[in-house]
C-alpha positions as CSV (number, residue, x, y, z in Angstrom):
1,M,-47.2,52.8,-2.9
2,N,-47.8,53.1,-6.6
3,K,-46.2,55.7,-8.9
4,R,-48.3,57.6,-11.4
5,T,-46.9,58.1,-15.0
6,T,-48.2,59.0,-18.4
7,I,-47.7,56.7,-21.3
8,Y,-48.8,57.0,-24.9
9,L,-50.3,54.0,-26.5
10,D,-51.2,53.2,-30.1
11,P,-55.0,53.7,-30.2
12,A,-55.5,50.1,-31.3
13,L,-53.5,48.8,-28.3
14,H,-55.3,51.1,-26.0
15,R,-58.7,49.8,-27.3
16,A,-57.5,46.2,-26.9
17,L,-56.3,46.9,-23.3
18,R,-59.7,48.4,-22.4
19,V,-61.6,45.4,-23.8
20,K,-59.3,42.9,-22.1
21,S,-59.6,45.0,-18.9
22,M,-63.4,44.7,-19.0
23,E,-63.3,41.0,-20.0
24,T,-60.9,40.0,-17.2
25,E,-62.1,42.5,-14.6
26,T,-58.5,43.7,-14.3
27,S,-57.5,47.4,-14.5
28,V,-55.6,48.6,-17.4
29,S,-52.8,49.6,-15.0
30,E,-52.6,46.1,-13.7
31,L,-52.5,44.6,-17.2
32,I,-49.6,47.0,-18.0
33,N,-47.8,46.1,-14.8
34,Q,-48.2,42.4,-15.6
35,A,-46.8,42.9,-19.1
36,V,-43.8,44.9,-17.9
37,R,-43.1,42.3,-15.2
38,Q,-43.1,39.6,-17.9
39,L,-40.8,41.6,-20.1
40,L,-38.4,42.1,-17.3
41,R,-38.5,38.4,-16.4
42,E,-37.7,37.5,-20.0
43,D,-34.8,40.0,-20.0
44,E,-33.5,38.3,-16.8
45,E,-33.7,34.9,-18.4
46,D,-31.8,36.2,-21.5
47,I,-29.0,37.7,-19.3
48,R,-28.7,34.4,-17.4
49,A,-28.5,32.4,-20.6
50,F,-25.8,34.8,-21.9
51,E,-23.8,34.4,-18.7
52,E,-24.1,30.6,-18.8
53,R,-22.8,30.5,-22.3
54,A,-20.0,33.1,-21.8
55,A,-17.3,30.5,-21.5
56,E,-18.3,28.7,-24.7
57,P,-15.9,29.0,-27.6
58,R,-16.9,31.5,-30.2
59,L,-17.3,30.4,-33.8
60,S,-16.7,32.9,-36.6
61,Y,-19.1,33.2,-39.4
62,E,-16.5,31.9,-41.9
63,A,-15.9,28.8,-39.6
64,L,-19.6,28.3,-39.4
65,L,-20.0,28.2,-43.2
66,K,-17.1,25.8,-43.5
67,D,-18.6,23.5,-40.9
68,L,-22.0,23.6,-42.6
69,K,-20.4,22.8,-46.0
70,K,-18.3,20.0,-44.4
71,H,-21.5,18.4,-43.0
72,G,-23.4,18.8,-46.2
73,A,-25.8,21.5,-45.1
74,L,-24.7,23.9,-47.8
């Protein structure tokens, strides 16, 4: 069962959504649902990437600059 909510969109975004809705024969609600799902998938991927890299050694900004200088990048 779907939940109903009120959202406030920038007028230009709303217009673009309406046009895309007509062009793709997809409701504005479904377009918003698709966008939110994509955003949540991206967040999940980011969290997974952070977890995978959690054990990597941390490099301070100072150490990074020294390394760049050592390798001729600065």
